[in-house]
N, C-alpha and C positions, 0 to 999 in steps of 0.2 A: 445444406451448405457444409463445406469442408473447411475446418480451421486448423492451422498449424500454430502451435503455441510453444514458446520457450518459458521456462519457469513453471511448467504445468504441474510439477510435483510439490510446489511450495504451498504455503498457507492459502493464498488467494487462488493460485492456479488450480488446485484440487477442487475448490468450490466452483470455480468457473467451468471446469470440465463437466462437473455434475449437472450444472444448469444448462450448459450447451447441449449435452447429450440428451437431457430431458426434453429438449425442444425437437428431438428427432434428427439432429444434425450428426455429422461425423467429426472426429478430431484426431490429430496426430500430435503427439507430445515429443518435442525435441529434448532429449535427455542423455546425460553421460551414463545413465544406468537404465536402459530401456527395459530390462527384466523386471524392474520395480513398478513400471508405469501402470499396468492393469490393476495391481493391488491397491495403488494409491488413487488412481484417477477413474477407475471403472473398467469393467470387463470389455466394454465396447471401444475403449480407447486404443489407438495404435501408437507405436513408438518408433523413434529413429534416433541415431546418434548424429546424423548430418542431414540437413534439409535436402541435399542432393539425392537422398534415398527415397524421397517422397515421389510416388509414381502418379497419383491422381491429381488433377488440378486443385489448387488451393484458392478458396474464395476470400478467406480472412486470415490475416496473420496477427497474433497477439504476442507481444514481446514483454515478458515479465521477469526474465532471468536476472539474477543478481545475488551476490554473496550477502549474508546477513550483516547489518550495520550495527546491531546492538551488542557490540563487544569492544574492548579497548582498541583504539586505532593506532597500532604501531606503524612505522614507516612501511614495513612489509605488508601489513594487512590493508593499509590504504591503497597500495598497489593492487591487491586482490580485489578490493571493492570496485575500483575503477575498471580493471580489465574484465571482470565478470559481467559488467553492464555494457561497456563500450564494445568489447570484443564480440559478444553475442549479437548486439544490435548491428554492428558492421557486417557480420556474417550474414544475417538475415536480409539486410539491405542489398548486399551483393547478390544473394540468391534471387531475391525478388526482381532485381533489374535484369537478370538473365532469363527470366521466364517469358516464353512467348505469350502465354495467357496469364497475365499478371493478376494477382489478387485485387479485389475491388476496394479493399480497405486494410490499412495497417495501423493497429492500435499499439502504441508503445508506452512503456512505463516511465515515470519520473516521480518526483516527490515534492512536497511543499518545502523541503529544504532549499528549493530553488530561490525562495524569497529571503533566506537568511534570517538573522535575529532582528525583528522589526518592532519590538515593544508592543504597544497597543494599536499600531496602525492597521486599519482594515485592508486586507490584501485581496485584490481581485486578479483575474487572469491577466489583465493588462499592467499590473504593478511591475516595477522594475526588479530585476534579480538582485539578490543580496551578495554578501561576501563570505569568504570562508571555504573550507574544503567541500562541504556538502552542497553549497550553492554552485560552486564551479563544476562539481561532478554532474549535477542536474543539467546545467547549461550545456555541457559537452555531450551528455546522454541524449538530450533533445536535438542538439545540432547534428548528431550522427544520422538522423533520419532525413536530413536536407536533400540528399541525392534523389530520394523517392519523390519528394514534393516537386523537385525541379523537372522530373520526367512525367508528372501528371498523376502519380499514384496518390490516392486520398489517404491522408495521415492524421490520426488523432493522438494526442499525448495526454495521459492522465497523471496529474500531479497528486499523488496519494498522501493523505494525512495518516495519523496513527490509526491502524486498523484494529478494532476491538473484536476479539474472538476468544472463545474458550479452547480452541484447538491449537493455539500458539500465539506468538507475538507478546505484546507488553502486558496484557491483562493477567494471564496466568502467573506471570512473574511477580505481580503486585499482590495477588490474593493471599498468599500465606501470611504475610505480615498483617494485612488488614483483617483477616479472619481471627487473628490472635489479639486484635485490638492494638497492634503496634504500628499501624500504618499512619500516614500523614503526608503533608505537602513536602515538596523538595525545594530547598533553598528558601527564598522569600515566599514562594508560592504565588507571586503576582504575575508570573509569565503566563501567556495564553497558550492553550493546548487546542489544536484542531484535531478532530478525530472522525471516524466513520465506522459504522457497524459493518461487519463483513458482508452481510446480505445486500446492503446498499452499495458497497464497493463493487460487487459483481453485478448488481442491478444497473449501476451507472455504466459499467463497461458494456453491458448488453444494449443499453440505451444508446451509447455512442456508436456501436456497430450498426444498430437498426437505423439510426439517423445520419450515419456517416459524418459525425462531428469532426470537422477538419481544422482543429486548432487545439492548443493546450487548454485543458479544463481542469478545475480543481476537484479532486476526489475527496471531499470532506462534507461533513454534515453542516446544516445551515446555522447551528448554534454552538460555536466554539465556547470554551469555558476557561477560566483561569485554573492554574494547578491547585490553588486553594479550594476552589469549587469542586474540581474533579475529586479530590481526596474526600471532601465532605459528603458528596453524593454517593461515592462508592462505599464509604463507611456506613452511611445511613441505610443503604440497600442491604448491608450485612448486619445491621443492628449493632454496630460497634462504634467507638469513638475514633476520631482522627486527630490525635493530639501530639503524636511523635513526629516532629519535623526533622528531616534529614538535612543537615547543614550543607551548603554548597561546597565548602572546602572538602568535605568527606567524599562527595560525589566526584569532585575533580581529582582527588587523590586516588580513587579506585579506578575511574574510567578515563582520566586524562582529557584530551581534547574532545572526545565524544560527549562528555558531560556538558560542556559548554554549547556544543552544536546540536545536541539532541535532547538531553534531559532538562536543560535549563534555558534553552532558546525559546523565544516568544514569537509565535506565529498565529495571528488572528485572521484566519482565511475564510473567505466567503465563496460558496459554489455558484457564482453568478450564471455561468453557462448552463449548468445542470438545470437550474430553476427556469431560466429564460427559454430553454428548449423543451420544457414540459416534464422533466423528471420529477416524480413524486416520491419523496423519501419515506421509506417504511418506518424509520427510526430517526426522526428529526431532532429529538432532544436526548441528552445523555441519560436522563432518568428512564426514558423508554428503552434505550439501547441496553442499559445495564439490567433493567427488569427482565428483558427477554433473555439475555445471556446468562443471567444468574437465576433462572427459573428454579424455584424451590430452595436455592442456596440460603437466601435470607431467612426463610421460615425455619429451615433446619437449624441454622445457627442460633436463632432466637430461642428455639425450643431447648437447645442443649446448653444455653447460657445459665 
């Protein structure tokens, strides 16, 4: 099968390309820098700047494009966050609708930010959307695929939680402080964190493609934790304490609105669709996920202490 992917050079995109190619499939990466694609996504990957350049039929479209959100949200950068997601989605939707032989499945990204800050409420795919910039962004991002659904193209939307990886994302940013014994919870630490191991994120994407899941579904592990628990488990894996709490006001001073909507927001998400459709998580608990990602790290740290 031939897949066209946007965001293929990103953290999850690169891993997806690897797994997709390992299955014996072909892939074309939509990128502003096609010259970098083979070094990042594999020698077998093709690249294009515009989907109109793709000559062979496309079976699957995967849409992961989007500017990073883990930086201060100025007015200008909020516009960049929105345009990078909505613009690429709308471009791929228009291209898909023009094809004589349309892709059989279109998998588009979203995030659990869709639900907003919900405290301890258990959030399932049918839960109502929340408020705030991130929630509205996700609602608009998902709505951009509506023209495909209206003309009969099968569409799945993955609402992704915090992806744990050693190759990028949140975890490598946390590790320096935790390795020094200076890590700890953020704010009160009582807010819920939903997360997923990078291998399960890609595994769930492949599961959705294989089964043509045609609805929004949560890309999160089945056992969310509070921020207090996350800090304690990460510190334990590194054989370090987790006693240095970062006050909420410090985070808000540094990161502004992003602190409230990402770092301190509470999302207790359950991956109901994944479980009900038979996906088996490789790393269902945070302990298992961190043990895998930090292989050898804890032992080395303990030995050097």
